[in-house]
Structure formats: C-alpha cells, structure tokens
C-alpha positions in Angstrom: 0.0 0.0 0.0 2.0 3.0 -1.3 -0.2 5.8 0.0 -2.1 5.9 3.4 -5.7 4.8 2.9 -8.5 7.3 3.7 -10.3 4.9 6.0 -9.1 2.4 8.5 -11.6 -0.2 9.4 -11.2 -1.7 12.9 -12.4 -5.3 13.5 -11.9 -7.4 16.7 -12.5 -11.1 16.4 -13.0 -13.9 18.9 -14.2 -17.4 18.0 -15.8 -15.9 14.9 -15.2 -18.6 12.4 -18.9 -19.0 11.4 -19.6 -15.3 10.7 -16.4 -13.4 10.1 -16.1 -14.1 6.3 -19.5 -12.5 5.8 -18.3 -9.4 7.7 -15.1 -9.2 5.7 -17.0 -9.6 2.4 -19.2 -6.7 3.3 -16.1 -4.5 3.6 -14.4 -5.8 0.5 -17.6 -5.1 -1.5 -17.7 -1.5 -0.5 -18.3 1.0 -3.3 -15.7 3.2 -1.6 -12.4 1.4 -2.2 -9.7 3.5 -0.4 -9.6 1.6 2.9 -7.6 -0.8 5.0 -9.0 -3.5 7.3 -7.0 -4.1 10.5 -8.2 -7.2 12.3 -7.0 -8.1 15.8 -7.9 -11.5 17.0 -8.5 -11.8 20.8 -7.0 -15.3 21.2 -9.6 -17.3 19.4 -9.8 -21.0 20.1 -11.4 -22.0 16.8 -10.1 -21.6 13.3 -10.8 -17.9 13.1 -7.2 -16.9 12.6 -6.8 -19.4 9.7 -9.8 -17.8 8.0 -8.4 -14.3 8.6 -5.1 -15.2 7.1 -6.8 -16.7 4.1 -8.5 -13.3 3.5 -5.3 -11.4 4.0 -3.7 -13.4 1.3 -6.6 -12.5 -1.1 -6.5 -8.7 -0.4 -3.4 -6.8 0.6 -5.6 -4.1 2.3 -6.3 -6.6 5.1 -3.9 -6.9 8.0 -4.2 -9.6 10.7 -2.9 -9.1 14.2 -3.3 -11.2 17.4 -3.3 -10.4 21.1 -1.1 -12.7 23.4 -3.9 -12.9 26.0 -7.7 -12.7 25.8 -8.4 -9.1 26.8 -11.8 -8.3 25.3 -13.1 -6.4 22.3 -12.0 -3.0 23.5 -8.4 -4.1 23.8 -8.5 -5.8 20.4 -9.9 -2.7 18.8 -7.2 -0.5 20.4 -4.5 -2.8 19.1 -5.9 -2.2 15.6 -6.4 1.5 16.1 -2.8 2.0 17.1 -1.7 0.4 13.7 -4.2 2.4 11.6 -2.9 4.7 8.9 -6.2 6.2 7.7 -7.6 9.6 8.4 -11.1 8.2 9.2 -11.5 5.4 11.8 -14.5 3.1 11.3 -15.7 0.1 13.2 -17.2 -3.3 12.2 -17.3 -6.2 14.6 -16.8 -9.7 13.2 -20.5 -10.7 13.3 -21.8 -7.5 11.9 -22.3 -6.4 8.3 -22.1 -3.2 6.3 -24.3 -2.0 3.4 -22.2 -1.7 0.2 -22.4 2.1 0.1 -21.7 2.7 3.8 -18.3 4.3 3.5 -19.2 6.2 0.3 -22.2 7.8 2.0 -20.6 8.4 5.3 -17.3 9.8 4.2 -19.1 12.2 1.7 -21.4 13.3 4.6 -18.5 14.0 6.9 -16.3 15.8 4.4 -19.2 17.9 3.0 -20.4 19.0 6.4 -17.1 19.1 8.3 -18.3 16.4 10.7 -15.8 14.9 13.1 -17.9 12.1 14.6 -20.8 10.4 12.7 -23.1 7.5 12.9 -26.2 6.2 11.1 -29.4 4.1 11.2 -28.9 0.4 11.3 -30.9 -2.8 11.2 -30.8 -5.5 13.8 -30.8 -9.1 12.5 -30.8 -12.5 14.2 -28.0 -15.1 14.1 -29.4 -16.4 10.7 -29.6 -13.0 9.2 -33.3 -12.4 9.5 -34.6 -8.9 10.1 -35.6 -8.0 13.6 -35.8 -4.2 14.0 -34.8 -0.9 12.4 -32.9 1.5 14.6 -33.2 5.2 13.7 -30.3 7.5 14.4 -30.8 10.8 16.0 -30.0 13.8 13.9 -27.4 15.0 16.3 -26.2 14.0 19.8 -24.5 16.1 22.5 -22.5 15.0 25.5 -25.5 15.5 27.8 -27.7 13.6 25.4 -25.4 10.6 25.4 -25.1 10.5 29.2 -28.7 9.2 29.2 -27.9 6.2 27.1 -25.7 5.0 24.3 -27.7 6.0 21.3 -24.8 5.4 18.9 -24.3 2.0 17.3 -20.6 1.2 17.2 -20.8 -0.6 13.9 -22.0 2.7 12.3 -19.4 5.0 13.8 -16.7 6.9 11.9 -14.4 9.5 13.5 -11.9 11.9 11.9 -8.4 11.2 13.5 -6.9 14.1 11.6 -8.7 16.6 13.8 -9.5 14.4 16.9 -6.2 12.5 17.1 -5.9 8.8 17.8 -8.8 7.9 20.1 -8.8 4.5 21.8 -11.3 2.6 24.0 -11.1 2.8 27.8 -10.1 -0.4 29.6 -13.6 -1.7 30.4 -14.8 -5.1 29.2 -18.2 -3.9 28.1 -19.7 -0.5 27.3 -16.3 0.9 26.4 -17.7 2.2 23.1 -20.1 4.4 25.0 -17.3 5.8 27.0 -15.2 6.6 23.9 -18.1 8.5 22.3 -18.5 10.5 25.5 -14.8 11.3 25.6 -15.0 12.6 22.0 -18.1 14.6 22.8 -16.2 16.5 25.5 -14.2 18.0 22.7 -16.8 18.5 20.0 -20.3 19.9 20.3 -22.2 17.2 18.5 -22.0 13.8 16.8 -24.2 13.7 13.7 -26.5 11.0 12.5 -27.2 9.9 9.0 -30.9 9.0 8.3 -30.0 5.9 6.2 -29.5 2.3 7.3 -25.9 1.6 6.6 -25.2 -1.5 8.7 -26.6 -4.7 10.1 -26.1 -5.6 13.8 -26.3 -9.3 14.5 -28.0 -10.0 17.8 -26.8 -13.2 19.3 -27.6 -14.9 22.6 -24.4 -13.6 24.2 -24.8 -10.0 23.4 -24.9 -7.5 26.2 -28.4 -6.4 25.2 -29.6 -9.9 25.9 -28.4 -9.7 29.6 -30.3 -7.0 31.5 -28.3 -7.4 34.7 -25.0 -7.2 32.8 -26.3 -4.1 31.0 -27.2 -2.4 34.3 -24.0 -3.4 36.0 -21.7 -2.0 33.3 -23.8 1.1 33.0 -23.4 1.7 36.7 -19.6 1.3 36.3 -19.6 3.9 33.5 -21.3 6.5 35.7 -19.8 5.7 39.1 -16.3 4.5 38.3 -15.3 5.7 34.8 -17.0 9.1 34.9 -16.5 9.6 38.7 -20.1 10.9 39.2 -20.4 9.8 42.8 -23.2 7.7 44.3 -26.1 10.2 44.1 -25.4 11.5 40.6 -24.8 7.9 39.4 -28.1 6.8 40.9 -29.9 9.7 39.1 -28.4 8.7 35.8 -29.1 5.0 36.3 -32.8 5.8 36.9 -32.8 7.9 33.7 -31.1 5.0 31.9 -33.6 2.5 33.2 -36.5 4.7 32.2 -35.2 5.0 28.7 -34.6 1.2 28.5 -38.1 0.3 29.7 -39.7 2.8 27.3 -37.8 1.3 24.4 -38.9 -2.2 25.3 -42.6 -1.0 25.4 -42.4 0.7 22.0 
C-alpha cells in the first residue's frame, strides 16, 4: 500500500469462524475502495485466525494481528487503532455487516459537512440474518444527550483522526464504546447521525443487550467509576437510563 488509505476499518475477532467471512466480504464489497481493514484476534480457540489469514492473502488491504492474551473487544480494537494509517477510523465487529455504500455515503457526509464524529441508522438481524428491527439514528447528539444512554451503534461510527487525534477505548470489558463517544463529545459539540440504514447488527444470545443485569452493571460502572459521578449522581443517571430502556422495550 503505497499511500495511506483514507479509511481504516477496525475489527476485533474472537471465535468468529462461522460469521467473520461475511463481515469481511461486506467490507471488500464497499463501493468506496480506499480503505484498510485491520483485524486483531483476541486469542480465538477455533479456526478464526486461519480464516483471517486466508482473506489477508486474497487482499493486501487486510492486515491480521493477534493479542497474546484474551483481553476483550475493546483491547482488540485498540490494538488495531494503534496500527491504523487512515484519516477516518471506522468500526465493524466480526459478526456485523455493512451496506455496500456505507463508506461512500458516510465519508461524503463528513467531508461535505465538516463532521468529526458520525453514525447512522442500522438494522438488527438475528443469528441467521433475519430482520428483527430498524434503529433510527438521532440527527445529532451532544455529551449531555449521550449521558442518558448510548444512542450510537458502534458498527456505524466513523471519527476523523486528523482533527481528533488517535482515540482508543477505555479499559472496560463492556460499554467501552459508549465511554469513547462520551470522551470525544467532551471535545466536539455534536455527533451527527445519517438517516439511512448503513449496517446490520447481528444480535446473538451472548450480546450485552440480551443480559439485562450485565447491561445495568456496566452502565453503573460507566457512571460511578469511569465518569466519577459519585453515588447520588450515578443513581440519578441509572434511573434515567432504566426509564429509557423500559420505554424502548414497550415501543
């Protein structure tokens, strides 16, 4: 790769052998071609790495890395981010998919409107790829908005490292993406949403959204430990978070 790519796509993997090829194909098939895909495997125990190496041999824009210890998706993403050469940093997990025009639409939107952090609508699918739900992105989100809940789907996010610098995920096993968007929104007024479905989130049995207690536990850690809100302020935000969660379940 003679010149740095415009976009660096960050993908963590862990025991993803049954789905990762579909995710990689959705990136290879992008109408926007100036990208690199940096995959960090988090010590998979299946044949994920062999599959990744196969794809890397097929396309020199794909780079495969591996952590020495299992550290979680955040650490795997960080490992890839630190190797990224692109101006724009985008995220796609190993079980998620992108629409063919995702990068084309999103990079044009960011450059045309001088946006530093963007996201979009996305669809939720099941493990077999069947449609479950359509998630609508807010037009724009501020820091105070995002404190209520993580309204931003990680698989849709792109940030501009030329202006924001290299941003990595906090060392938290779950909800670390929420913390990163909050950190960025301390430095910019808004993140901007694109009213177009550009990705597909695969909802499996082990996802955090399927475990209500885990969701609540890590949301508390975000407020109380990571943001240092203290007990009373953390309780206030947890109540707001629970209200939003219940309301979304009723809708």
